[in-house]
DSSP file (Angstrom, degrees, kcal/mol; ACC not computed):
  #  RESIDUE AA STRUCTURE BP1 BP2  ACC     N-H-->O    O-->H-N    N-H-->O    O-->H-N    TCO  KAPPA ALPHA  PHI   PSI    X-CA   Y-CA   Z-CA
    1    1 A M     >        0   0    0      0, 0.0     4,-2.0     0, 0.0     5,-0.1   0.000 360.0 360.0 360.0 -48.1 -115.5 -117.5  -50.9
    2    2 A A  H  >  +     0   0    0      2,-0.2     4,-2.6     1,-0.2     5,-0.2   0.877 360.0  52.6 -66.1 -38.0 -116.6 -114.4  -52.9
    3    3 A M  H  > S+     0   0    0      2,-0.2     4,-2.7     1,-0.2     5,-0.2   0.934 109.2  49.3 -62.7 -45.1 -113.1 -114.0  -54.3
    4    4 A N  H  > S+     0   0    0      1,-0.2     4,-2.4     2,-0.2    -2,-0.2   0.902 111.1  50.1 -60.2 -41.1 -113.1 -117.6  -55.4
    5    5 A K  H  X S+     0   0    0     -4,-2.0     4,-2.5     2,-0.2    -2,-0.2   0.933 111.7  47.3 -63.1 -46.6 -116.5 -117.1  -57.1
    6    6 A A  H  X S+     0   0    0     -4,-2.6     4,-2.2     1,-0.2    -2,-0.2   0.932 114.4  46.3 -61.3 -46.5 -115.4 -114.0  -58.9
    7    7 A K  H  X S+     0   0    0     -4,-2.7     4,-2.3     1,-0.2    -1,-0.2   0.863 111.8  51.9 -66.5 -35.3 -112.2 -115.5  -60.1
    8    8 A E  H  X S+     0   0    0     -4,-2.4     4,-1.6    -5,-0.2    -1,-0.2   0.924 109.6  49.4 -65.3 -44.4 -114.1 -118.7  -61.2
    9    9 A L  H  X S+     0   0    0     -4,-2.5     4,-0.7     1,-0.2    -2,-0.2   0.917 113.9  45.8 -59.1 -44.4 -116.6 -116.6  -63.2
   10   10 A V  H  < S+     0   0    0     -4,-2.2     3,-0.4     1,-0.2    64,-0.2   0.880 113.6  48.4 -68.6 -38.5 -113.8 -114.7  -64.9
   11   11 A S  H  < S+     0   0    0     -4,-2.3    -1,-0.2     1,-0.2    -2,-0.2   0.723 115.5  43.5 -77.2 -19.5 -111.7 -117.8  -65.7
   12   12 A T  H  < S+     0   0    0     -4,-1.6     2,-0.4    -5,-0.1    -1,-0.2   0.424 109.1  59.5-106.4   1.3 -114.6 -119.8  -67.1
   13   13 A N  S  < S-     0   0    0     -4,-0.7    61,-0.3    -3,-0.4     3,-0.1  -0.989  70.0-141.2-131.0 139.1 -116.2 -117.1  -69.3
   14   14 A S  S    S+     0   0    0     -2,-0.4    59,-3.6     1,-0.2     2,-0.4   0.862  93.5  20.7 -68.2 -33.9 -114.7 -115.1  -72.1
   15   15 A V  E     -A   72   0A   0     57,-0.2    26,-2.6    58,-0.1     2,-0.4  -0.995  68.8-177.7-137.2 130.4 -116.4 -111.9  -71.1
   16   16 A V  E     -Ab  71  41A   0     55,-2.3    55,-2.6    -2,-0.4     2,-0.6  -0.995   7.5-168.3-129.5 131.2 -117.8 -111.0  -67.7
   17   17 A V  E     -Ab  70  42A   0     24,-2.8    26,-2.5    -2,-0.4     2,-0.6  -0.953  11.3-154.0-117.3 109.8 -119.6 -107.8  -66.7
   18   18 A F  E     +Ab  69  43A   0     51,-2.6    51,-1.9    -2,-0.6     2,-0.2  -0.765  40.4 155.8 -80.4 123.9 -120.1 -107.4  -63.0
   19   19 A S  E     - b   0  44A   0     24,-2.9    26,-3.1    -2,-0.6    27,-0.4  -0.735  45.2-127.2-142.1 175.0 -123.1 -105.1  -63.0
   20   20 A K    >   -     0   0    0     24,-0.2     3,-1.6    -2,-0.2     6,-0.2  -0.992  25.3-129.9-134.9 139.1 -126.2 -103.9  -61.2
   21   21 A T  T 3  S+     0   0    0     -2,-0.4    -1,-0.1     1,-0.3     6,-0.0   0.786 106.6  45.1 -59.9 -30.2 -129.6 -104.0  -62.8
   22   22 A Y  T 3  S+     0   0    0     -3,-0.0    -1,-0.3     4,-0.0     3,-0.1   0.452  85.2 109.0 -94.7  -1.1 -130.4 -100.3  -62.0
   23   23 A C    <>  -     0   0    0     -3,-1.6     4,-2.1     1,-0.2    -3,-0.2  -0.663  53.6-159.3 -83.9 116.9 -127.0  -98.8  -63.1
   24   24 A P  H  > S+     0   0    0      0, 0.0     4,-1.9     0, 0.0    -1,-0.2   0.816  93.2  55.6 -64.8 -29.1 -127.3  -96.8  -66.3
   25   25 A F  H  > S+     0   0    0      2,-0.2     4,-1.9     1,-0.2     5,-0.2   0.894 107.9  48.6 -68.8 -39.0 -123.5  -97.2  -66.9
   26   26 A C  H  > S+     0   0    0      2,-0.2     4,-2.5     1,-0.2     5,-0.2   0.910 109.0  53.5 -64.6 -42.8 -123.8 -101.0  -66.7
   27   27 A V  H  X S+     0   0    0     -4,-2.1     4,-2.5     1,-0.2    -2,-0.2   0.914 108.4  50.0 -58.7 -43.9 -126.8 -100.9  -69.1
   28   28 A K  H  X S+     0   0    0     -4,-1.9     4,-2.2     2,-0.2    -1,-0.2   0.893 110.6  48.5 -65.3 -40.4 -124.8  -98.9  -71.7
   29   29 A V  H  X S+     0   0    0     -4,-1.9     4,-2.2     2,-0.2    -1,-0.2   0.921 113.4  47.4 -66.2 -42.1 -121.8 -101.3  -71.5
   30   30 A K  H  X S+     0   0    0     -4,-2.5     4,-2.5     1,-0.2    -2,-0.2   0.874 109.9  53.8 -66.5 -36.4 -124.1 -104.3  -72.0
   31   31 A E  H  X S+     0   0    0     -4,-2.5     4,-2.7    -5,-0.2    -1,-0.2   0.911 108.2  50.1 -62.2 -42.0 -125.8 -102.5  -74.8
   32   32 A L  H  X S+     0   0    0     -4,-2.2     4,-1.9     2,-0.2    -2,-0.2   0.937 111.3  47.8 -61.7 -46.7 -122.5 -102.0  -76.6
   33   33 A L  H  <>S+     0   0    0     -4,-2.2     5,-2.6     1,-0.2     4,-0.4   0.894 112.3  50.0 -62.3 -39.2 -121.6 -105.7  -76.1
   34   34 A N  H ><5S+     0   0    0     -4,-2.5     3,-1.2     1,-0.2    -1,-0.2   0.914 107.9  53.4 -63.7 -42.8 -125.0 -106.7  -77.5
   35   35 A Q  H 3<5S+     0   0    0     -4,-2.7    -1,-0.2     1,-0.3    -2,-0.2   0.870 109.7  48.8 -58.1 -37.9 -124.5 -104.4  -80.5
   36   36 A L  T 3<5S-     0   0    0     -4,-1.9    -1,-0.3    -5,-0.2    -2,-0.2   0.528 113.7-120.3 -81.1  -5.8 -121.3 -106.1  -81.2
   37   37 A G  T < 5 +     0   0    0     -3,-1.2     2,-0.2    -4,-0.4    -3,-0.2   0.749  54.7 164.4  73.5  23.7 -122.9 -109.5  -80.9
   38   38 A A      < -     0   0    0     -5,-2.6     2,-0.6    -6,-0.2    -1,-0.2  -0.510  37.7-132.6 -78.3 139.9 -120.5 -110.4  -78.0
   39   39 A K        +     0   0    0     90,-2.2     2,-0.3    -2,-0.2   -24,-0.1  -0.815  43.2 158.0 -86.4 126.4 -121.3 -113.4  -75.8
   40   40 A Y        -     0   0    0     -2,-0.6     2,-0.5   -26,-0.1   -24,-0.2  -0.966  40.9-125.3-146.8 161.6 -120.9 -112.3  -72.2
   41   41 A T  E     -b   16   0A   0    -26,-2.6   -24,-2.8    -2,-0.3     2,-0.5  -0.956  21.3-157.3-110.6 122.9 -121.9 -113.2  -68.7
   42   42 A A  E     -b   17   0A   0     -2,-0.5     2,-0.7   -26,-0.2   -24,-0.2  -0.888   0.9-161.7-100.5 126.5 -123.5 -110.5  -66.7
   43   43 A V  E     -b   18   0A   0    -26,-2.5   -24,-2.9    -2,-0.5     2,-1.2  -0.914   9.5-152.8-108.5 105.4 -123.3 -110.9  -62.9
   44   44 A E  E >>  -b   19   0A   0     -2,-0.7     3,-1.8   -26,-0.2     4,-1.2  -0.665   7.5-167.7 -84.2  99.5 -126.0 -108.6  -61.4
   45   45 A L  T 34 S+     0   0    0    -26,-3.1     6,-0.2    -2,-1.2   -25,-0.2   0.742  82.1  60.5 -63.5 -25.4 -124.5 -107.9  -58.0
   46   46 A D  T 34 S+     0   0    0    -27,-0.4    -1,-0.3     1,-0.2   -26,-0.1   0.625 111.9  39.0 -78.9 -11.3 -127.8 -106.4  -56.7
   47   47 A T  T <4 S+     0   0    0     -3,-1.8     2,-0.3     4,-0.0    -2,-0.2   0.538  94.2  96.7-111.5 -10.6 -129.6 -109.7  -57.3
   48   48 A E  S >< S-     0   0    0     -4,-1.2     3,-1.7     1,-0.1     4,-0.3  -0.610  74.7-134.0 -78.5 137.8 -126.9 -112.1  -56.2
   49   49 A K  T 3  S+     0   0    0     -2,-0.3     3,-0.2     1,-0.3    -1,-0.1   0.869 110.0  33.5 -57.7 -37.9 -127.2 -113.3  -52.6
   50   50 A D  T 3> S+     0   0    0      1,-0.2     4,-2.5     2,-0.1    -1,-0.3   0.031  83.1 123.0-106.8  25.6 -123.5 -112.6  -52.1
   51   51 A G  H <> S+     0   0    0     -3,-1.7     4,-2.5     1,-0.2    -1,-0.2   0.865  72.8  50.9 -56.6 -41.8 -123.3 -109.6  -54.4
   52   52 A S  H  > S+     0   0    0     -4,-0.3     4,-2.0    -3,-0.2    -1,-0.2   0.900 111.3  48.5 -64.6 -40.5 -122.0 -107.3  -51.8
   53   53 A D  H  > S+     0   0    0      2,-0.2     4,-2.2     1,-0.2    -2,-0.2   0.896 111.1  50.4 -66.1 -39.7 -119.2 -109.7  -50.8
   54   54 A I  H  X S+     0   0    0     -4,-2.5     4,-2.5     2,-0.2    -2,-0.2   0.916 108.9  51.9 -63.5 -42.3 -118.3 -110.2  -54.5
   55   55 A Q  H  X S+     0   0    0     -4,-2.5     4,-1.7     1,-0.2    -1,-0.2   0.890 110.4  48.2 -62.5 -39.2 -118.1 -106.4  -55.0
   56   56 A S  H  X S+     0   0    0     -4,-2.0     4,-2.0     2,-0.2    -1,-0.2   0.884 110.5  51.8 -66.7 -38.4 -115.8 -106.2  -52.0
   57   57 A A  H  X S+     0   0    0     -4,-2.2     4,-2.6     1,-0.2    -2,-0.2   0.884 106.5  54.1 -65.2 -38.1 -113.7 -109.0  -53.4
   58   58 A L  H  X>S+     0   0    0     -4,-2.5     4,-3.4     2,-0.2     6,-0.8   0.888 106.4  52.6 -63.2 -38.2 -113.5 -107.2  -56.8
   59   59 A L  H  X5S+     0   0    0     -4,-1.7     4,-1.8     4,-0.2    -2,-0.2   0.943 112.1  44.9 -60.8 -47.1 -112.1 -104.1  -54.9
   60   60 A E  H  <5S+     0   0    0     -4,-2.0    -2,-0.2     1,-0.2    -1,-0.2   0.896 120.6  40.6 -62.3 -40.9 -109.5 -106.2  -53.3
   61   61 A W  H  <5S+     0   0    0     -4,-2.6    -2,-0.2    -5,-0.1    -3,-0.2   0.911 134.1  14.6 -76.8 -45.0 -108.6 -108.0  -56.6
   62   62 A T  H  <5S-     0   0    0     -4,-3.4    -3,-0.2     2,-0.3    -2,-0.2   0.594  92.3-119.1-111.1 -14.7 -108.8 -105.1  -59.1
   63   63 A G  S  <<S+     0   0    0     -4,-1.8     2,-0.5    -5,-0.7    -4,-0.2   0.509  83.8 107.2  82.5   4.1 -108.8 -101.9  -57.0
   64   64 A Q        +     0   0    0     -6,-0.8    -2,-0.3     1,-0.1    -1,-0.2  -0.970  36.1 169.4-120.6 124.2 -112.2 -101.1  -58.5
   65   65 A R        +     0   0    0     -2,-0.5    -6,-0.1    -6,-0.1    -1,-0.1   0.698  54.7  89.1-100.1 -26.1 -115.4 -101.3  -56.4
   66   66 A T  S    S-     0   0    0      2,-0.1    15,-0.1    -8,-0.1    -2,-0.0  -0.222  76.3 -86.6 -74.8 162.4 -117.7  -99.6  -58.8
   67   67 A V  S    S+     0   0    0     12,-0.1   -48,-0.1     2,-0.1   -41,-0.1  -0.875  96.3  53.8-115.1 152.3 -119.7 -101.2  -61.6
   68   68 A P        +     0   0    0      0, 0.0    12,-0.5     0, 0.0     2,-0.5   0.481  65.5 176.9 -72.4 150.5 -119.6 -102.0  -64.4
   69   69 A N  E     -AC  18  79A   0    -51,-1.9   -51,-2.6    10,-0.2     2,-0.4  -0.958  15.0-162.9-125.7 108.0 -116.4 -104.0  -63.8
   70   70 A V  E     -AC  17  78A   0      8,-3.1     7,-2.7    -2,-0.5     8,-1.2  -0.776  16.1-175.7-110.5 135.9 -115.5 -105.7  -67.1
   71   71 A F  E     -AC  16  76A   0    -55,-2.6   -55,-2.3    -2,-0.4     2,-0.4  -0.991   2.5-173.9-124.8 134.1 -113.2 -108.6  -67.8
   72   72 A I  E >  S-AC  15  75A   0      3,-2.6     3,-1.9    -2,-0.4   -57,-0.2  -0.995  75.5  -9.6-129.3 126.4 -112.3 -109.8  -71.3
   73   73 A G  T 3  S-     0   0    0    -59,-3.6   -58,-0.1    -2,-0.4   -59,-0.1   0.836 130.4 -55.2  58.0  34.0 -110.3 -113.0  -71.8
   74   74 A G  T 3  S+     0   0    0    -60,-0.4     2,-0.4   -61,-0.3    -1,-0.3   0.415 115.0 117.2  81.6  -2.4 -109.5 -113.1  -68.1
   75   75 A N  E <   -C   72   0A   0     -3,-1.9    -3,-2.6   -65,-0.1     2,-0.5  -0.838  66.9-125.8-104.2 135.0 -108.1 -109.6  -68.1
   76   76 A H  E     +C   71   0A   0     -2,-0.4    -5,-0.3    -5,-0.2    -7,-0.0  -0.651  28.7 174.6 -75.9 120.5 -109.6 -106.7  -66.2
   77   77 A I  E     -     0   0A   0     -7,-2.7     2,-0.3    -2,-0.5    -6,-0.2   0.521  38.8-129.1-106.4  -6.7 -110.3 -103.8  -68.6
   78   78 A G  E     -C   70   0A   0     -8,-1.2    -8,-3.1    32,-0.1    -1,-0.3  -0.729  12.5-131.2 109.6-149.9 -112.1 -101.6  -66.1
   79   79 A G  E     -C   69   0A   0     -2,-0.3    31,-0.7   -10,-0.2    32,-0.4  -0.488  65.0 -33.5-172.3-116.7 -115.3  -99.7  -66.0
   80   80 A C  S >  S+     0   0    0    -12,-0.5     3,-1.5    -2,-0.2   -11,-0.1   0.488 104.4  92.2-109.4  -6.7 -116.0  -96.1  -65.0
   81   81 A D  T 3  S+     0   0    0      1,-0.3    -1,-0.1   -15,-0.1    27,-0.0   0.768  79.3  60.4 -63.3 -26.7 -113.4  -95.5  -62.3
   82   82 A S  T 3   +     0   0    0     -3,-0.1    -1,-0.3     2,-0.0     3,-0.1   0.307  68.4 133.6 -89.8  12.0 -110.7  -94.1  -64.6
   83   83 A M  S <  S-     0   0    0     -3,-1.5     3,-0.1    24,-0.1    24,-0.1  -0.393  72.7 -94.9 -58.2 134.5 -112.8  -91.2  -65.9
   84   84 A P        -     0   0    0      0, 0.0     2,-0.4     0, 0.0    -1,-0.1  -0.174  41.3-111.1 -53.0 142.9 -110.5  -88.2  -65.7
   85   85 A S        +     0   0    0     -3,-0.1     2,-0.3     6,-0.0     3,-0.0  -0.649  43.5 177.6 -81.3 131.7 -110.9  -86.3  -62.5
   86   86 A Y        -     0   0    0     -2,-0.4     2,-0.0    -3,-0.1    -3,-0.0  -0.860  37.0 -95.9-125.1 158.0 -112.4  -82.9  -63.1
   87   87 A S     >  -     0   0    0     -2,-0.3     4,-2.9     1,-0.1     5,-0.2  -0.388  49.2-102.9 -65.5 160.9 -113.4  -80.1  -60.8
   88   88 A F  H  > S+     0   0    0      1,-0.2     4,-2.5     2,-0.2     5,-0.2   0.893 120.7  48.3 -57.9 -43.5 -117.1  -80.3  -59.9
   89   89 A S  H  > S+     0   0    0      2,-0.2     4,-2.1     1,-0.2    -1,-0.2   0.909 113.4  46.6 -67.0 -40.5 -118.2  -77.6  -62.3
   90   90 A I  H  > S+     0   0    0      1,-0.2     4,-2.7     2,-0.2    -1,-0.2   0.913 111.7  52.5 -65.5 -40.9 -116.2  -79.0  -65.2
   91   91 A F  H  X S+     0   0    0     -4,-2.9     4,-3.0     1,-0.2    -2,-0.2   0.913 107.6  51.5 -60.7 -42.2 -117.6  -82.4  -64.4
   92   92 A C  H  X S+     0   0    0     -4,-2.5     4,-2.7     2,-0.2    -1,-0.2   0.911 111.6  46.6 -62.2 -42.4 -121.2  -81.0  -64.4
   93   93 A C  H  X S+     0   0    0     -4,-2.1     4,-2.5     2,-0.2    -1,-0.2   0.916 112.8  50.7 -63.2 -42.4 -120.6  -79.4  -67.8
   94   94 A Y  H  X S+     0   0    0     -4,-2.7     4,-2.3     2,-0.2    -2,-0.2   0.927 112.1  46.2 -59.5 -47.7 -119.1  -82.7  -69.0
   95   95 A L  H  X S+     0   0    0     -4,-3.0     4,-2.6     2,-0.2    -2,-0.2   0.911 111.4  51.9 -64.4 -43.5 -122.0  -84.7  -67.8
   96   96 A F  H  X S+     0   0    0     -4,-2.7     4,-1.8     1,-0.2    -2,-0.2   0.925 110.5  48.7 -58.2 -45.8 -124.5  -82.3  -69.3
   97   97 A T  H  X S+     0   0    0     -4,-2.5     4,-1.2     1,-0.2     6,-0.3   0.913 111.0  50.7 -61.3 -43.4 -122.7  -82.5  -72.7
   98   98 A L  H  X>S+     0   0    0     -4,-2.3     4,-1.3     1,-0.2     5,-1.1   0.915 108.7  51.6 -60.4 -43.6 -122.8  -86.3  -72.5
   99   99 A L  H  <5S+     0   0    0     -4,-2.6    -1,-0.2     1,-0.2    -2,-0.2   0.851 117.5  37.5 -64.5 -34.6 -126.5  -86.4  -71.7
  100  100 A F  H  <5S+     0   0    0     -4,-1.8    -1,-0.2    -5,-0.2    -2,-0.2   0.489 122.3  40.3-100.5  -2.7 -127.4  -84.3  -74.6
  101  101 A T  H  <5S-     0   0    0     -4,-1.2    -2,-0.2    -3,-0.4    -3,-0.2   0.408 101.7-119.1-119.8  -0.7 -124.9  -85.5  -77.2
  102  102 A G  T  <5 +     0   0    0     -4,-1.3     2,-1.8    -5,-0.2     3,-0.4   0.862  49.2 168.2  66.5  33.9 -125.0  -89.2  -76.5
  103  103 A G    >>< +     0   0    0     -5,-1.1     3,-1.4    -6,-0.3     4,-0.8  -0.188  16.2 143.4 -79.6  47.1 -121.3  -89.1  -75.7
  104  104 A L  H >>  +     0   0    0     -2,-1.8     4,-1.1     1,-0.3     3,-1.1   0.837  61.7  67.4 -53.9 -36.6 -121.1  -92.6  -74.2
  105  105 A L  H 34 S+     0   0    0     -3,-0.4    -1,-0.3     1,-0.3     3,-0.1   0.799  99.9  49.2 -61.2 -28.6 -117.7  -93.2  -75.6
  106  106 A L  H <4 S+     0   0    0     -3,-1.4    -1,-0.3     1,-0.2    -2,-0.2   0.744 105.1  59.0 -78.8 -22.7 -116.2  -90.5  -73.3
  107  107 A L  H << S+     0   0    0     -3,-1.1    -2,-0.2    -4,-0.8    -1,-0.2   0.746 107.8  42.4 -82.4 -23.8 -117.8  -91.9  -70.2
  108  108 A F     X> +     0   0    0     -4,-1.1     5,-2.1     1,-0.2     4,-1.0  -0.694  65.5 173.5-122.1  77.1 -116.3  -95.4  -70.3
  109  109 A P  T  45S+     0   0    0      0, 0.0     5,-0.3     0, 0.0    -1,-0.2   0.841  77.8  45.9 -59.1 -34.5 -112.7  -94.9  -71.3
  110  110 A E  T  45S+     0   0    0    -31,-0.7     4,-0.4     3,-0.2   -32,-0.1   0.933 126.1  23.5 -75.1 -43.8 -111.8  -98.6  -70.8
  111  111 A T  T  >5S+     0   0    0    -32,-0.4     4,-1.4     2,-0.1     9,-0.1   0.961 134.3  27.1 -90.2 -62.3 -114.7 -100.2  -72.6
  112  112 A T  H  X5S+     0   0    0     -4,-1.0     4,-2.8     2,-0.2     5,-0.2   0.823 119.0  58.1 -75.9 -28.7 -116.2  -97.8  -75.1
  113  113 A G  H  ><S+     0   0    0     -5,-2.1     4,-1.8     2,-0.2    -1,-0.2   0.906 105.9  50.3 -63.3 -39.8 -112.9  -95.9  -75.5
  114  114 A M  H  4>S+     0   0    0     -4,-0.4     5,-3.2    -6,-0.3     6,-1.1   0.880 110.8  50.3 -63.0 -37.1 -111.3  -99.2  -76.6
  115  115 A H  H ><5S+     0   0    0     -4,-1.4     3,-1.7     4,-0.2    -2,-0.2   0.927 107.8  51.8 -66.5 -44.7 -114.2  -99.7  -79.0
  116  116 A Q  H 3<5S+     0   0    0     -4,-2.8    -1,-0.2     1,-0.3    -2,-0.2   0.857 110.1  49.8 -60.1 -35.2 -113.7  -96.2  -80.5
  117  117 A E  T 3<5S-     0   0    0     -4,-1.8    -1,-0.3    -5,-0.2    -2,-0.2   0.447 118.4-113.1 -83.4  -0.1 -110.1  -96.9  -81.0
  118  118 A G  T < 5S+     0   0    0     -3,-1.7    -3,-0.2    -4,-0.2    -2,-0.1   0.675  90.4 108.2  78.7  17.3 -110.9 -100.2  -82.8
  119  119 A K     >< +     0   0    0     -5,-3.2     4,-1.4    -6,-0.2    -4,-0.2   0.681  60.6  66.4 -99.8 -21.0 -109.4 -102.3  -80.0
  120  120 A L  H  > S+     0   0    0     -6,-1.1     4,-2.7     2,-0.2     5,-0.2   0.940  97.7  50.3 -71.5 -47.4 -112.5 -103.8  -78.3
  121  121 A V  H  > S+     0   0    0      1,-0.2     4,-2.7     2,-0.2     5,-0.2   0.923 111.3  47.9 -61.8 -46.5 -113.7 -106.0  -81.1
  122  122 A P  H  > S+     0   0    0      0, 0.0     4,-2.7     0, 0.0    -1,-0.2   0.891 112.3  51.0 -60.5 -36.2 -110.3 -107.7  -81.7
  123  123 A L  H  X S+     0   0    0     -4,-1.4     4,-1.6     2,-0.2    -2,-0.2   0.915 111.5  47.2 -64.8 -42.7 -110.0 -108.3  -78.0
  124  124 A L  H  <>S+     0   0    0     -4,-2.7     5,-2.7     2,-0.2     6,-0.8   0.889 112.5  50.1 -64.2 -39.6 -113.5 -109.8  -77.9
  125  125 A A  H ><5S+     0   0    0     -4,-2.7     3,-1.3     1,-0.2    -2,-0.2   0.917 108.7  51.6 -65.6 -43.3 -112.6 -112.0  -80.9
  126  126 A D  H 3<5S+     0   0    0     -4,-2.7    -1,-0.2     1,-0.3    -2,-0.2   0.839 109.8  50.5 -61.2 -32.7 -109.4 -113.2  -79.3
  127  127 A A  T 3<5S-     0   0    0     -4,-1.6    -1,-0.3    -5,-0.2    -2,-0.2   0.525 116.9-116.1 -82.8  -5.9 -111.4 -114.1  -76.2
  128  128 A G  T < 5S+     0   0    0     -3,-1.3    -3,-0.2    -4,-0.4    -2,-0.1   0.648  82.5 121.2  81.3  15.1 -113.9 -116.1  -78.4
  129  129 A A  S   <S+     0   0    0     -5,-2.7   -90,-2.2    -6,-0.2     2,-0.3   0.715  77.8  26.6 -85.7 -21.8 -116.8 -113.8  -77.5
  130  130 A V  S    S-     0   0    0     -6,-0.8    -2,-0.2   -92,-0.2    -1,-0.2  -0.980  92.2-104.0-135.0 150.9 -117.4 -112.8  -81.1
  131  131 A A     >  -     0   0    0     -2,-0.3     4,-2.2   -94,-0.2     5,-0.2  -0.493  29.9-123.3 -71.3 141.4 -116.7 -114.7  -84.3
  132  132 A P  H  > S+     0   0    0      0, 0.0     4,-1.6     0, 0.0     5,-0.2   0.868 111.5  51.8 -54.4 -38.9 -113.6 -113.4  -86.2
  133  133 A A  H  > S+     0   0    0      1,-0.2     4,-1.5     2,-0.2     5,-0.1   0.922 112.8  43.9 -65.3 -43.1 -115.7 -112.8  -89.4
  134  134 A S  H  > S+     0   0    0      1,-0.2     4,-3.1     2,-0.2    -1,-0.2   0.776 106.3  64.0 -72.3 -23.9 -118.3 -110.8  -87.5
  135  135 A A  H  X S+     0   0    0     -4,-2.2     4,-2.3     2,-0.2    -1,-0.2   0.920 104.2  44.7 -64.5 -42.9 -115.6 -109.0  -85.6
  136  136 A S  H  X S+     0   0    0     -4,-1.6     4,-1.9     2,-0.2    -1,-0.2   0.877 115.2  48.6 -70.7 -34.5 -114.3 -107.4  -88.8
  137  137 A A  H  X S+     0   0    0     -4,-1.5     4,-2.3     2,-0.2    -2,-0.2   0.921 112.8  47.8 -67.9 -42.9 -117.9 -106.6  -89.9
  138  138 A S  H  X S+     0   0    0     -4,-3.1     4,-2.8     1,-0.2     5,-0.2   0.880 110.1  53.3 -64.5 -37.4 -118.6 -105.0  -86.5
  139  139 A A  H  X S+     0   0    0     -4,-2.3     4,-2.1    -5,-0.2    -1,-0.2   0.911 111.0  45.1 -65.1 -41.4 -115.4 -103.0  -86.6
  140  140 A S  H  X S+     0   0    0     -4,-1.9     4,-1.9     2,-0.2    -2,-0.2   0.879 113.9  49.7 -72.0 -35.3 -116.3 -101.6  -90.0
  141  141 A V  H  X S+     0   0    0     -4,-2.3     4,-2.2     2,-0.2    -2,-0.2   0.926 113.0  46.7 -64.3 -44.7 -119.9 -100.8  -88.9
  142  142 A S  H  X S+     0   0    0     -4,-2.8     4,-2.2     1,-0.2    -2,-0.2   0.865 109.7  54.2 -67.6 -34.0 -118.7  -99.1  -85.7
  143  143 A A  H  X S+     0   0    0     -4,-2.1     4,-0.5    -5,-0.2    -1,-0.2   0.912 112.3  43.0 -65.4 -41.2 -116.1  -97.1  -87.6
  144  144 A S  H  < S+     0   0    0     -4,-1.9     3,-0.3     1,-0.2    -2,-0.2   0.843 113.4  53.1 -73.5 -30.9 -118.7  -95.8  -90.0
  145  145 A A  H  < S+     0   0    0     -4,-2.2    -2,-0.2     1,-0.2    -1,-0.2   0.849 110.7  45.9 -70.1 -34.0 -121.1  -95.2  -87.1
  146  146 A S  H  <        0   0    0     -4,-2.2    -1,-0.2     1,-0.2    -2,-0.2   0.539 360.0 360.0 -87.4  -4.9 -118.6  -93.1  -85.1
  147  147 A A     <        0   0    0     -4,-0.5    -1,-0.2    -3,-0.3    -2,-0.1   0.465 360.0 360.0 -81.5 360.0 -117.5  -91.1  -88.1
């Protein structure tokens, strides 16, 4: 039942973010999508009656249990699971640097990394989540912002 719900949500919405209201990583991904003017559906698993079941279904379907779990145009693009594995001390330094430099782009390799590389906006435009004209404007704004 939860698997069917997750797949239905993904197949009927151009962008879906499986999220939790209290998760700072989810907030950052949704903020990025808002900045880009993307239309997306956020499924807050901590407020859904069957949220835990949906999260388990996502693990079975995508191999990722953590949130955010992002789909664009029906394709799973990931979340935070693919962050490079570091030893604990290196990870702590990495996290400290992120917190004090605003290094969000390094923390979400699938979502914000794609944006940094100029790949996220075209993907959102192809999925119909942003207008093609605004996609080129957003891409040029983001390019100048990240420079």
